[in-house]
C-alpha positions as CSV (number, residue, x, y, z in Angstrom):
1,M,-1.0,-8.3,9.9
2,R,-1.3,-12.0,9.2
3,Y,-3.1,-14.2,6.7
4,D,-4.5,-17.6,7.3
5,N,-5.0,-20.5,4.9
6,V,-2.2,-19.4,2.4
7,V,-1.3,-21.6,-0.6
8,E,1.3,-21.3,-3.3
9,G,0.6,-21.1,-7.0
10,I,1.9,-20.2,-10.5
11,F,0.4,-17.1,-12.1
12,L,-0.9,-17.8,-15.7
13,A,-3.0,-14.8,-16.9
14,R,-5.0,-11.8,-15.8
15,P,-8.1,-11.5,-18.1
16,N,-9.1,-8.3,-16.3
17,R,-8.1,-6.2,-13.3
18,F,-10.3,-8.2,-10.9
19,I,-9.3,-11.8,-11.6
20,A,-6.3,-14.0,-12.4
21,H,-5.9,-17.5,-13.6
22,V,-3.5,-19.4,-11.3
23,E,-2.3,-22.9,-11.3
24,I,-2.6,-24.4,-7.8
25,N,-1.6,-28.0,-7.1
26,G,-2.0,-28.8,-10.8
27,A,-5.5,-27.3,-11.3
28,V,-6.2,-23.9,-12.9
29,E,-8.2,-21.7,-10.5
30,V,-10.0,-18.3,-11.1
31,C,-8.8,-16.1,-8.3
32,H,-9.6,-12.6,-7.1
33,V,-6.8,-10.1,-7.4
34,K,-6.7,-7.9,-4.3
35,N,-5.1,-5.0,-6.2
36,T,-6.8,-3.2,-9.1
37,G,-3.6,-1.4,-10.2
38,R,-1.8,-2.5,-13.3
39,C,1.0,-4.4,-11.6
40,A,2.2,-5.4,-15.1
41,E,5.8,-5.7,-13.9
42,L,4.7,-8.1,-11.2
43,L,2.1,-10.4,-12.7
44,I,4.1,-12.1,-15.4
45,P,3.1,-15.6,-16.6
46,G,5.1,-18.2,-14.8
47,V,5.9,-16.2,-11.6
48,Q,5.4,-17.7,-8.2
49,V,2.4,-16.3,-6.3
50,W,0.7,-16.8,-2.9
51,L,-3.0,-16.8,-2.3
52,Q,-5.4,-16.8,0.7
53,R,-8.2,-19.4,0.6
54,S,-11.6,-17.8,1.2
55,D,-13.5,-19.1,4.2
56,N,-16.8,-18.1,2.4
57,P,-18.1,-21.2,0.6
58,A,-20.6,-19.1,-1.4
59,R,-17.9,-17.0,-3.1
60,K,-17.4,-17.6,-6.8
61,T,-13.6,-17.3,-6.4
62,K,-12.1,-19.5,-3.8
63,F,-8.7,-17.6,-3.5
64,D,-7.4,-14.1,-3.2
65,L,-4.0,-13.3,-4.7
66,I,-1.9,-11.5,-2.1
67,A,1.8,-11.8,-2.8
68,V,4.2,-12.4,-5.7
69,R,7.9,-13.2,-6.3
70,K,9.8,-10.7,-8.3
71,G,13.4,-11.9,-8.6
72,E,14.9,-11.8,-5.1
73,L,11.9,-9.7,-3.8
74,L,8.8,-11.1,-2.1
75,I,6.1,-8.4,-2.7
76,N,2.8,-8.2,-0.9
77,M,0.3,-6.8,-3.5
78,D,-2.9,-6.8,-1.4
79,S,-4.2,-3.2,-1.6
80,Q,-5.9,-3.6,1.8
81,A,-2.7,-4.7,3.6
82,P,-1.1,-1.2,4.0
83,N,-3.9,0.2,6.0
84,K,-4.2,-2.8,8.2
85,A,-0.4,-2.8,8.8
86,A,-0.5,1.0,9.4
87,A,-3.1,0.7,12.1
88,E,-0.7,-1.6,14.0
89,F,2.2,0.7,13.3
90,V,0.7,4.0,14.5
91,P,1.9,3.8,18.1
92,R,5.5,3.3,16.8
93,L,5.1,6.4,14.7
94,F,3.4,8.8,17.1
95,G,4.0,7.4,20.6
96,N,1.3,7.5,23.2
97,V,-1.8,7.1,21.0
98,S,-5.2,7.6,22.6
99,L,-7.4,7.5,19.5
100,V,-7.0,5.9,16.0
101,K,-10.1,6.5,13.9
102,P,-10.1,5.0,10.4
103,E,-11.9,6.6,7.4
104,A,-12.0,10.0,9.0
105,K,-13.9,12.7,7.1
106,H,-12.6,16.3,7.1
107,G,-13.9,18.9,4.7
108,D,-14.8,17.3,1.4
109,S,-12.2,14.5,1.8
110,R,-12.0,11.2,3.7
111,Y,-8.6,10.3,5.1
112,D,-7.3,6.9,6.1
113,F,-6.8,7.8,9.7
114,Y,-7.4,10.5,12.3
115,I,-5.0,10.1,15.3
116,E,-4.8,11.7,18.7
117,A,-1.5,11.2,20.6
118,D,-0.1,13.3,23.5
119,G,-2.3,16.2,22.7
120,R,-1.6,16.1,18.9
121,H,-4.3,15.9,16.3
122,I,-3.2,14.2,13.1
123,F,-4.8,13.3,9.8
124,M,-2.9,10.7,7.9
125,E,-3.1,9.1,4.4
126,V,-1.6,5.7,3.7
127,K,-0.3,4.7,0.3
128,G,0.8,1.2,-0.6
129,V,3.9,0.9,-2.8
130,T,4.5,-2.1,-5.0
131,L,6.4,-0.6,-8.0
132,E,10.1,-1.2,-7.9
133,E,12.9,-0.6,-10.3
134,S,16.6,-1.4,-9.5
135,G,16.1,-0.9,-5.8
136,T,14.1,2.3,-6.1
137,V,10.4,2.2,-5.3
138,M,7.9,4.7,-6.7
139,F,4.3,5.8,-6.3
140,P,1.9,5.9,-8.0
141,D,2.1,3.2,-10.6
142,A,-0.8,4.9,-12.4
143,P,-2.2,8.5,-12.3
144,T,-4.2,9.2,-9.2
145,E,-6.2,12.3,-9.1
146,R,-7.6,11.2,-5.7
147,G,-4.1,11.1,-4.4
148,V,-3.4,14.6,-5.5
149,K,-6.7,15.8,-3.9
150,H,-5.7,14.2,-0.6
151,L,-2.3,15.8,-0.6
152,R,-3.8,19.2,-1.2
153,G,-6.4,18.5,1.5
154,L,-3.7,17.6,4.0
155,A,-2.0,20.9,3.4
156,D,-5.3,22.6,4.2
157,C,-5.4,20.6,7.5
158,I,-2.1,22.2,8.4
159,E,-3.5,25.6,7.8
160,E,-6.4,24.8,10.2
161,G,-4.0,23.8,13.0
162,Y,-3.9,20.0,12.6
163,E,-0.9,17.9,11.9
164,A,-0.9,15.9,8.7
165,A,1.1,13.0,7.4
166,V,1.5,10.7,4.4
167,L,2.8,7.2,5.1
168,F,4.1,5.3,2.1
169,V,4.0,1.6,3.0
170,I,6.5,-0.2,0.8
171,Q,5.2,-3.7,0.5
172,M,8.6,-5.4,0.3
173,K,12.0,-5.5,1.9
174,G,15.4,-4.8,0.3
175,V,15.0,-1.5,-1.5
176,S,17.2,1.6,-1.2
177,R,15.0,4.7,-1.7
178,F,11.5,6.0,-2.4
179,M,10.6,8.6,-5.0
180,P,7.4,10.0,-6.4
181,N,6.8,8.6,-9.9
182,E,7.5,11.7,-12.1
183,R,7.2,9.7,-15.3
184,T,3.8,8.4,-14.6
185,H,2.2,11.3,-12.7
186,P,4.2,14.5,-12.5
187,E,1.3,16.3,-10.9
188,F,1.4,13.9,-7.9
189,A,5.1,14.5,-7.5
190,D,4.5,18.3,-7.5
191,A,1.7,17.9,-5.0
192,L,3.9,15.8,-2.7
193,R,6.6,18.4,-2.7
194,A,4.1,21.2,-2.1
195,A,2.6,19.2,0.8
196,R,6.0,18.8,2.4
197,A,6.7,22.5,2.0
198,A,3.3,23.2,3.7
199,G,4.4,21.1,6.7
200,V,2.9,17.7,5.9
201,A,5.1,14.9,7.3
202,I,6.2,12.4,4.6
203,Y,7.2,8.9,5.8
204,A,8.3,5.9,3.8
205,Y,8.8,2.5,5.5
206,D,9.6,-0.9,4.1
207,C,8.0,-4.1,5.4
208,M,9.0,-7.6,6.5
209,V,7.0,-9.7,4.1
210,T,6.3,-13.5,4.1
211,P,3.5,-15.3,2.4
212,N,1.6,-15.2,5.7
213,E,2.5,-11.8,7.1
214,M,3.3,-8.2,6.4
215,I,4.8,-6.0,9.2
216,I,6.0,-2.4,8.7
217,D,9.7,-2.4,9.6
218,A,12.3,0.3,8.8
219,P,12.4,3.8,7.3
220,V,13.6,4.2,3.7
221,D,15.3,7.2,2.2
222,I,12.9,9.7,0.6
223,V,14.0,11.6,-2.5
224,L,11.5,14.2,-3.7
């Protein structure tokens, strides 16, 4: 997936989870943050960020914050990017795909994708990963009851004869392994292990990231 009209800036402050103050070409702009997570380890005053200029002149905020520099890492932090990249990646993951249906409802849950490929029927959830510590990436960065519900629902899909999968899209390159975040949400970690035991496929892939682009690239070791 690609972005148009990308500009560079310096992050200054985040008054709330929806907006950030960013210096762009010497002027301070109020920008929309395309990630409502905490991202406290990413959005530190003075860090280099990248933003997409909105093509809607009626919008109050002219820019969307989409990427940030963390040391040697360039991290995409647009929460909409993983699903867009995953839609492009599905044929690589499942082969001869005949149907990709986003926002597919099953039971009392709505999953990111329903996929048909070579006679297979697959429900898949996509999770974007931006939390990194010393080469290890983790999910979630905050408790997610919705995430736990989805994992349990995917296990139910297996019982009903479907295939089910979770794709962790690591929104950066240059990490060594993926783990569930036991410290922040042990219930999610337990649910992920239970889902795998029930037959849910667990994938973790890193991404090639530039200020203008994010493309799912290579598998990363998963440690549950």
